VEXDREN-2710 file (C-alpha; in Angstrom, 1 decimal):
% VEXDREN-2710
k/r/px/py/pz
1/MET/3.8/-33.2/-11.8
2/SER/1.7/-31.8/-9.1
3/THR/1.8/-28.1/-7.9
4/THR/3.5/-29.0/-4.6
5/GLN/6.3/-30.9/-6.5
6/LEU/6.4/-28.1/-9.1
7/ALA/7.0/-25.6/-6.2
8/GLU/9.5/-27.7/-4.5
9/GLY/11.4/-28.2/-7.5
10/ARG/11.7/-24.5/-7.9
11/ARG/12.6/-23.9/-4.3
12/ALA/15.6/-21.4/-4.3
13/HIS/18.9/-23.2/-2.8
14/PRO/19.2/-21.9/0.8
15/GLU/22.4/-20.0/-0.1
16/HIS/20.6/-17.9/-2.5
17/ILE/17.8/-16.9/-0.1
18/GLY/19.8/-13.9/1.5
19/HIS/20.3/-12.7/-2.0
20/VAL/16.7/-12.9/-2.8
21/ILE/15.7/-11.3/0.2
22/PHE/18.0/-8.3/-0.4
23/ILE/16.5/-7.9/-3.7
24/THR/13.0/-8.2/-2.4
25/ALA/13.6/-5.6/0.3
26/SER/15.3/-3.3/-2.0
27/ALA/12.0/-3.3/-4.2
28/ALA/10.0/-3.0/-1.3
29/MET/11.6/0.4/-0.3
30/GLY/9.1/1.8/-2.6
31/GLY/6.5/0.5/-0.3
32/PHE/8.1/1.9/2.6
33/LEU/7.9/5.3/0.9
34/PHE/4.4/4.5/-0.1
35/GLY/3.5/4.3/3.5
36/TYR/5.7/7.1/4.8
37/ASP/4.6/9.6/2.2
38/SER/0.7/8.5/2.7
39/SER/1.0/8.9/6.4
40/VAL/3.6/11.7/7.2
41/ILE/0.7/14.4/6.3
42/ASN/-1.1/13.1/9.6
43/GLY/1.1/15.0/12.0
44/THR/1.0/18.3/9.8
45/VAL/-2.7/18.8/9.4
46/VAL/-3.2/21.3/12.1
47/ALA/-0.1/23.3/11.2
48/ILE/-0.9/23.5/7.4
49/ARG/-4.5/24.6/8.3
50/ASP/-2.9/27.4/10.6
51/ARG/-0.2/28.4/8.3
52/PHE/-2.3/29.1/5.3
53/GLY/-5.5/29.8/6.9
54/VAL/-7.7/27.2/5.3
55/GLY/-11.1/25.5/6.1
56/SER/-11.6/21.7/6.7
57/GLU/-13.0/21.1/3.2
58/LEU/-10.0/22.6/1.4
59/LEU/-7.6/21.0/3.8
60/ALA/-9.2/17.7/3.1
61/GLN/-8.6/18.3/-0.7
62/VAL/-5.0/19.0/-0.1
63/ILE/-4.4/15.8/2.0
64/ALA/-6.2/13.9/-0.6
65/ALA/-4.5/15.6/-3.7
66/ALA/-1.7/12.9/-3.4
67/LEU/-4.2/10.4/-4.1
68/ILE/-5.1/11.9/-7.6
69/GLY/-1.3/11.5/-8.3
70/CYS/-1.5/8.0/-7.0
71/ALA/-4.2/7.0/-9.6
72/LEU/-2.3/8.6/-12.5
73/GLY/1.1/6.9/-11.4
74/ALA/-0.5/3.7/-11.0
75/ALA/-2.2/3.9/-14.4
76/ALA/1.1/4.8/-16.1
77/ALA/3.4/2.4/-14.4
78/GLY/2.6/-0.9/-15.9
79/ARG/2.9/0.6/-19.6
80/ILE/6.2/2.3/-18.8
81/ALA/7.7/-0.8/-17.0
82/ASP/7.0/-2.7/-20.2
83/ARG/8.8/-0.4/-22.2
84/VAL/11.9/0.5/-20.1
85/GLY/12.0/-2.2/-17.4
86/ARG/10.9/-2.5/-13.9
87/ILE/14.1/-1.0/-12.4
88/ARG/13.9/2.2/-14.5
89/VAL/10.3/2.8/-13.1
90/MET/11.6/2.5/-9.6
91/GLN/14.5/5.0/-10.3
92/ILE/12.0/7.4/-11.7
93/ALA/9.7/6.9/-8.6
94/ALA/12.6/7.5/-6.4
95/LEU/13.3/10.9/-8.2
96/LEU/9.8/12.0/-7.9
97/PHE/9.7/11.2/-4.3
98/THR/12.9/13.3/-3.6
99/ALA/11.4/16.3/-5.5
100/SER/8.1/15.9/-3.7
101/ALA/9.6/16.0/-0.3
102/ILE/11.7/19.1/-1.0
103/GLY/8.9/20.9/-2.5
104/SER/6.4/20.1/0.1
105/ALA/8.8/21.3/2.9
106/LEU/9.2/24.5/1.1
107/PRO/5.8/25.7/-0.3
108/PHE/4.9/29.3/-0.8
109/THR/1.2/28.9/-1.0
110/ILE/-1.4/26.1/-0.4
111/TRP/-1.5/25.5/-4.2
112/ASP/2.0/24.7/-4.7
113/LEU/1.9/22.4/-1.6
114/ALA/-0.9/20.6/-3.4
115/PHE/1.2/20.3/-6.6
116/TRP/4.0/18.8/-4.7
117/ARG/1.6/16.4/-2.9
118/VAL/0.2/15.2/-6.3
119/LEU/3.8/14.7/-7.7
120/GLY/4.7/12.7/-4.6
121/GLY/1.3/10.7/-5.2
122/VAL/2.6/9.9/-8.8
123/ALA/5.6/8.3/-7.2
124/ILE/3.5/6.3/-4.7
125/GLY/1.2/5.0/-7.5
126/MET/4.3/3.9/-9.6
127/ALA/5.8/2.1/-6.6
128/SER/2.5/0.5/-5.6
129/VAL/2.5/-1.1/-9.0
130/ILE/6.2/-1.8/-9.7
131/GLY/7.0/-3.4/-6.2
132/PRO/4.5/-6.3/-6.2
133/ALA/4.9/-7.1/-10.0
134/TYR/8.8/-7.0/-9.6
135/ILE/8.8/-9.2/-6.5
136/ALA/6.4/-11.6/-8.1
137/GLU/8.7/-11.9/-11.1
138/VAL/11.9/-12.5/-9.2
139/ALA/10.6/-14.6/-6.3
140/PRO/11.0/-18.4/-6.4
141/PRO/7.3/-20.0/-6.4
142/ALA/7.7/-21.7/-3.1
143/TYR/8.6/-18.4/-1.3
144/ARG/6.5/-15.9/-3.5
145/GLY/3.8/-15.3/-1.0
146/ARG/5.8/-14.5/1.9
147/LEU/8.4/-12.3/-0.4
148/GLY/5.2/-10.7/-1.9
149/SER/3.9/-9.7/1.5
150/PHE/7.4/-7.6/2.0
151/GLN/5.4/-4.8/0.0
152/GLN/2.9/-4.4/2.8
153/ALA/5.4/-4.9/5.5
154/ALA/7.3/-2.1/4.2
155/ILE/4.2/0.1/3.8
156/VAL/3.2/-0.3/7.4
157/ILE/6.8/0.1/8.6
158/GLY/6.9/3.4/6.5
159/ILE/3.7/4.5/8.3
160/ALA/5.1/3.8/11.7
161/ALA/8.4/5.4/10.7
162/SER/6.6/8.6/9.6
163/GLN/4.9/8.8/12.8
164/LEU/8.0/8.2/14.9
165/VAL/9.8/11.0/12.9
166/ASN/7.0/13.4/13.2
167/PHE/7.0/12.7/17.1
168/GLY/10.7/13.2/17.4
169/ILE/10.6/16.4/15.2
170/LEU/7.7/17.6/17.6
171/THR/9.4/17.0/20.6
172/PHE/12.5/19.1/19.5
173/ALA/10.0/21.9/18.6
174/ASP/8.4/21.6/22.2
175/GLY/5.2/20.1/21.1
176/GLU/4.6/22.7/18.5
177/GLN/3.9/21.7/14.9
178/ARG/4.7/25.3/14.0
179/GLY/7.8/25.5/16.2
180/ALA/10.8/27.0/14.8
181/LEU/13.6/24.4/14.0
182/ALA/16.9/25.7/12.2
183/GLY/14.8/28.4/10.2
184/LEU/11.9/26.2/9.3
185/GLU/8.7/25.1/11.2
186/ALA/8.4/21.7/12.5
187/TRP/5.8/20.7/10.0
188/GLN/8.2/21.4/7.0
189/TRP/10.9/19.3/8.6
190/MET/8.3/16.3/8.8
191/LEU/7.6/16.5/5.2
192/GLY/11.2/17.3/4.2
193/ALA/12.7/14.3/6.1
194/GLU/11.5/12.0/3.5
195/VAL/14.4/13.0/1.3
196/VAL/16.6/10.5/3.1
197/PRO/14.8/7.2/2.3
198/ALA/13.8/8.4/-1.1
199/ALA/17.6/8.7/-1.9
200/LEU/18.3/5.3/-0.1
201/TYR/15.5/3.9/-2.7
202/GLY/17.1/5.6/-5.7
203/LEU/20.5/4.0/-4.8
204/LEU/19.2/0.4/-4.0
205/ALA/17.5/0.7/-7.4
206/PHE/20.9/0.6/-9.0
207/ALA/22.0/-2.3/-6.9
208/ILE/19.3/-5.2/-7.9
209/PRO/19.0/-7.0/-11.2
210/GLU/16.2/-6.3/-13.8
211/SER/13.1/-8.8/-13.8
212/PRO/14.1/-12.0/-15.8
213/ARG/10.9/-11.9/-17.4
214/PHE/11.3/-8.5/-18.8
215/LEU/15.0/-9.4/-19.9
216/ILE/13.6/-12.2/-22.0
217/SER/10.9/-10.2/-23.4
218/VAL/13.5/-7.8/-24.8
219/GLY/15.8/-10.6/-26.1
220/ARG/18.4/-10.4/-23.2
221/THR/18.3/-14.2/-22.5
222/GLU/21.8/-14.6/-21.1
223/ARG/21.4/-11.8/-18.6
224/ALA/17.9/-13.4/-17.6
225/ARG/19.7/-16.8/-17.2
226/LYS/22.1/-15.1/-14.7
227/VAL/19.3/-13.6/-12.8
228/LEU/17.3/-16.9/-12.4
229/ARG/20.4/-18.5/-11.5
230/GLU/20.8/-15.9/-8.8
231/VAL/17.4/-16.1/-7.5
232/GLU/16.5/-19.8/-7.9
233/GLY/19.7/-21.6/-7.4
234/GLU/22.0/-24.0/-9.1
235/ASN/19.6/-26.9/-8.9
236/VAL/16.9/-25.4/-11.0
237/ASP/17.1/-26.6/-14.7
238/LEU/17.5/-23.0/-16.1
239/ASP/16.8/-24.1/-19.8
240/GLN/13.4/-25.5/-18.7
241/ARG/12.6/-22.1/-16.7
242/ILE/13.5/-20.1/-19.6
243/SER/11.5/-22.0/-21.9
244/GLU/8.5/-22.0/-19.7
245/ILE/8.8/-18.1/-19.6
246/ASN/9.4/-18.0/-23.3
247/GLU/6.3/-20.2/-23.9
248/ALA/4.2/-18.3/-21.7
249/MET/5.2/-15.0/-23.5
250/ARG/5.3/-16.6/-27.1
251/THR/2.1/-15.2/-28.0
252/ASP/2.2/-12.2/-25.8
253/ARG/2.6/-8.6/-26.6
254/LYS/3.2/-5.4/-24.4
255/SER/0.1/-5.2/-22.3
256/THR/-2.1/-2.4/-23.1
257/PHE/-5.7/-1.6/-21.8
258/ARG/-7.1/-3.2/-25.1
259/ASP/-5.7/-6.5/-23.7
260/LEU/-8.0/-6.4/-20.6
261/LEU/-11.2/-6.2/-22.7
262/GLY/-13.6/-9.0/-23.0
263/GLY/-16.3/-10.6/-21.0
264/ARG/-20.0/-9.5/-20.2
265/PHE/-18.7/-6.2/-18.6
266/LYS/-16.3/-4.9/-21.1
267/LEU/-13.1/-5.9/-19.0
268/LEU/-11.9/-9.4/-18.4
269/PRO/-13.5/-11.2/-15.3
270/ILE/-10.3/-11.5/-13.6
271/VAL/-9.7/-7.7/-14.0
272/TRP/-12.9/-7.1/-12.4
273/VAL/-11.8/-9.3/-9.5
274/GLY/-8.6/-7.4/-9.2
275/ILE/-10.6/-4.1/-9.0
276/GLY/-13.0/-5.4/-6.5
277/LEU/-10.1/-6.5/-4.3
278/SER/-8.8/-3.0/-4.4
279/LEU/-12.0/-1.2/-3.9
280/PHE/-12.8/-3.4/-0.9
281/GLN/-9.4/-2.9/0.5
282/GLN/-10.1/1.0/0.7
283/LEU/-13.8/1.1/1.2
284/VAL/-13.6/-0.4/4.7
285/GLY/-12.2/2.9/5.7
286/ILE/-8.5/1.9/6.7
287/ASN/-7.0/5.1/5.7
288/VAL/-9.1/7.2/7.8
289/ILE/-7.0/5.8/10.7
290/PHE/-3.8/6.6/9.0
291/TYR/-4.7/10.0/7.5
292/TYR/-6.9/11.6/10.1
293/SER/-6.1/9.5/13.4
294/ALA/-4.9/12.2/15.5
295/SER/-7.8/14.5/14.6
296/LEU/-10.3/11.6/14.8
297/TRP/-9.3/11.0/18.4
298/GLN/-9.4/14.7/19.3
299/SER/-12.8/14.9/17.7
300/VAL/-13.9/12.5/20.5
301/GLY/-12.5/14.5/23.3
302/ILE/-9.0/12.8/23.6
303/ASP/-6.4/15.2/24.2
304/PRO/-3.7/15.9/21.4
305/THR/-0.7/14.1/23.2
306/SER/-2.8/11.0/23.7
307/SER/-4.0/11.2/20.2
308/PHE/-0.4/11.1/18.8
309/LEU/0.4/8.2/21.1
310/TYR/-2.8/6.2/19.8
311/SER/-1.6/7.0/16.4
312/PHE/1.7/5.4/16.8
313/THR/0.1/2.5/18.7
314/THR/-2.1/1.8/15.8
315/SER/0.8/1.7/13.5
316/ILE/2.8/-1.0/15.7
317/ILE/-0.5/-3.0/15.6
318/ASN/-0.4/-2.8/11.9
319/ILE/3.3/-4.1/11.8
320/ILE/2.2/-7.1/14.1
321/GLY/-0.8/-7.8/11.9
322/THR/1.4/-7.7/8.8
323/VAL/4.0/-10.1/10.2
324/ILE/1.2/-12.6/11.2
325/ALA/0.1/-12.6/7.4
326/MET/3.7/-13.1/6.2
327/ILE/4.0/-16.1/8.3
328/PHE/0.8/-17.6/7.4
329/VAL/-0.1/-16.4/3.8
330/ASP/1.7/-19.3/2.1
331/ARG/0.7/-21.8/5.0
332/PHE/-3.1/-21.2/4.8
333/GLY/-3.5/-19.6/1.5
334/ARG/-4.9/-16.1/0.3
335/LYS/-8.6/-16.8/0.6
336/PRO/-8.8/-17.9/4.2
337/LEU/-6.7/-14.9/5.4
338/LEU/-9.1/-12.6/3.5
339/LEU/-12.3/-14.3/5.2
340/VAL/-10.8/-14.0/8.6
341/GLY/-9.8/-10.4/8.0
342/SER/-13.4/-9.6/6.8
343/THR/-15.2/-11.0/9.6
344/GLY/-12.9/-9.5/12.2
345/MET/-13.1/-5.9/10.4
346/ALA/-16.8/-6.2/10.3
347/LEU/-17.0/-6.9/14.0
348/SER/-14.5/-4.4/14.9
349/LEU/-16.0/-1.5/12.8
350/GLY/-19.6/-2.3/14.2
351/LEU/-18.3/-1.9/17.8
352/ALA/-16.6/1.2/16.8
353/ALA/-19.9/2.7/15.1
354/TRP/-21.8/1.7/18.3
355/ALA/-19.1/3.5/20.6
356/PHE/-18.9/6.6/18.5
357/SER/-23.0/7.1/18.8
358/TYR/-22.3/8.1/22.4
359/LYS/-20.2/11.2/21.3
360/THR/-21.6/14.4/22.8
361/GLY/-20.9/18.1/22.6
362/THR/-19.4/20.2/19.8
363/GLY/-16.3/22.1/19.2
364/ALA/-13.8/22.0/22.0
365/ASP/-16.1/20.7/24.4
366/ILE/-16.6/17.0/23.1
367/SER/-16.6/13.7/25.3
368/MET/-17.7/10.0/25.3
369/PRO/-18.6/8.0/28.4
370/ASP/-15.6/6.0/29.5
371/THR/-17.0/2.7/28.5
372/GLN/-17.6/3.6/24.9
373/GLY/-14.5/5.6/24.8
374/THR/-12.6/2.2/25.8
375/VAL/-14.6/0.4/23.2
376/ALA/-13.9/2.7/20.5
377/LEU/-10.1/2.6/21.3
378/VAL/-9.9/-1.2/21.4
379/ALA/-12.3/-1.6/18.2
380/ALA/-10.1/0.8/16.3
381/HIS/-6.9/-1.1/17.2
382/SER/-8.7/-4.5/16.4
383/PHE/-9.7/-3.2/13.1
384/VAL/-6.2/-2.3/12.2
385/LEU/-5.0/-5.7/13.2
386/PHE/-7.6/-7.8/11.3
387/PHE/-7.0/-5.7/8.3
388/ALA/-3.1/-5.9/8.4
389/LEU/-3.2/-9.7/8.8
390/SER/-5.4/-10.2/5.9
391/TRP/-6.4/-7.4/3.3
392/GLY/-3.4/-5.2/3.9
393/VAL/-1.1/-7.9/3.0
394/VAL/-3.0/-10.5/0.7
395/VAL/-4.5/-8.1/-1.9
396/TRP/-1.0/-6.8/-2.7
397/VAL/0.1/-10.5/-2.9
398/LEU/-2.8/-11.4/-5.3
399/LEU/-2.4/-8.4/-7.5
400/GLY/1.1/-9.4/-8.1
401/GLU/0.3/-13.0/-9.0
402/MET/-3.3/-13.5/-10.0
403/PHE/-3.2/-12.1/-13.5
404/PRO/-2.1/-13.9/-16.6
405/ASN/1.6/-13.0/-17.8
406/ARG/0.0/-11.3/-21.0
407/ILE/-1.9/-8.8/-19.0
408/ARG/-0.1/-8.6/-15.5
409/ALA/1.4/-5.1/-15.7
410/ALA/-1.6/-3.4/-17.3
411/ALA/-4.2/-5.2/-15.2
412/LEU/-2.2/-4.4/-12.0
413/GLY/-2.0/-0.7/-13.1
414/ILE/-5.8/-0.7/-13.5
415/ALA/-6.4/-2.4/-10.3
416/ALA/-4.2/-0.1/-8.4
417/SER/-5.7/2.9/-9.9
418/ALA/-9.1/1.8/-8.7
419/GLN/-7.5/1.5/-5.3
420/TRP/-6.3/5.0/-5.6
421/VAL/-9.7/6.4/-6.6
422/ALA/-11.5/4.6/-3.7
423/ASN/-9.0/5.9/-1.4
424/TRP/-9.5/9.2/-2.6
425/LEU/-13.2/9.0/-2.1
426/ILE/-12.9/7.9/1.4
427/THR/-10.4/10.5/2.3
428/VAL/-12.2/13.5/1.0
429/SER/-15.5/12.3/2.3
430/PHE/-14.6/11.5/5.8
431/PRO/-14.4/15.0/7.2
432/SER/-18.0/15.8/6.0
433/LEU/-19.2/12.3/7.2
434/SER/-18.0/12.5/10.3
435/ASP/-19.2/16.1/10.8
436/TRP/-22.7/14.8/10.0
437/ASN/-22.5/11.6/11.9
438/LEU/-19.4/9.9/13.0
439/SER/-21.1/6.6/14.0
440/GLY/-22.9/6.7/10.6
441/ALA/-19.6/6.9/8.8
442/TYR/-18.5/3.8/10.6
443/VAL/-21.7/2.0/9.8
444/LEU/-20.9/2.5/6.2
445/TYR/-17.5/1.0/6.4
446/THR/-18.9/-1.9/8.3
447/ALA/-21.3/-2.6/5.3
448/PHE/-18.3/-2.8/3.0
449/ALA/-16.6/-5.3/5.3
450/VAL/-19.6/-7.5/5.4
451/LEU/-20.0/-7.4/1.7
452/SER/-16.5/-8.3/1.0
453/ILE/-17.2/-11.7/2.6
454/PRO/-19.5/-13.1/-0.2
455/PHE/-17.0/-11.4/-2.8
456/VAL/-14.1/-13.2/-1.6
457/LEU/-16.1/-16.7/-1.6
458/LYS/-17.6/-16.4/-4.9
459/TRP/-15.0/-14.6/-7.1
460/VAL/-11.3/-14.5/-5.8
461/PRO/-9.1/-17.3/-6.9
462/GLU/-6.7/-19.0/-4.6
463/THR/-3.2/-18.7/-6.1
464/LYS/-1.1/-20.6/-3.2
465/GLY/1.7/-22.6/-4.6
466/LYS/1.1/-21.9/-8.3
467/SER/3.6/-20.5/-10.6
468/LEU/3.0/-17.3/-12.5
469/GLU/3.0/-19.3/-15.7
470/GLU/0.2/-21.4/-14.4
471/MET/-1.9/-18.2/-14.1
472/GLY/-3.3/-18.8/-17.4
END
């Protein structure tokens, strides 16, 4: 039977699609919180610096502190998920998100703020692993690419939502990040508002079924049969599906780091590909836009009000690009989208580097010529668009489906950890790089975008239309 026929045979019956979408969207709430928590700090940077009297370098460390937690959470999530299940990991992450939101809103010092940010980072890391893994395991093969892209869609919506909430709170505080609102400062409300989606994530985690693959792995075959019937439809041979999953898992064990070892460079080649995808996704500098966009635009002479507007518009562009990827990821395949994105990002970043080279002045007296300023704005938005329609979505889809069953959870954890380490490096280095030479920083990001092209061509596999059991 051909891959196409196999996929068609496993297409969920239309009456089940709504249920599958609900399950996927519920799991992707972790992605929403991932985006929200990562980006909400953007609107509080100035207030935190003034409230605690810290310099740019220490402030950068506090902003990046969450990324340390992300790496820890991502590394641990796979193993925890194999022990207690995918749903339980979601519930743990929701609890950590809630605690982090409350603690971050009510810090006593810069140091306990950093602690709460790390705790939130652990939750983000766990959500970044469990969302794609769970969605890949419950989604029918014919829809897996589009459903897998829900994770990135949720991330970018979370980013935009945080910008919108921040703007709303700032408006109520008369434009002052430290403006008083009901006994707290505006920036505290910005960080504390995350309690609402965190609680919703926890509630939804109680409303969706456990992954059928996990259920089969712990001997709960009848429950797995029921879940498969719910997500794949009545016209699917459930005995055959269960047999396929059992066969794929027959010689498998709980995935551990030892299972990832092999090949010429210690790890299995496919694990290195996953790590490479994660590294390139971050080394092009995408999170500079989402963590520092307001201060970035102010650093090239744009007034604060406009800088908040441009931060929000890039979030909208991010959503548009993500929707484009969701439409085409199963139609065109994963590799073509990555190649289009890499090419577009390289051109956009190169233009931004050229424009920023015209920055003049220091301190509060900074400006750029009108032409270069316009080019910088267009290039930044273009960069976000090309990232969103390619690497933003496709990397998460690939990480959820490209690894063999026996190593999926552990390999995804390692790849996601690499992503957070790279994210941390970019985040903590940008303030110093921009002080040294903003244009030079963007030349570096351009180089990584260019290098991603041969990486995709040579090493990234095409997984379009394949079942998880076909991944080896």
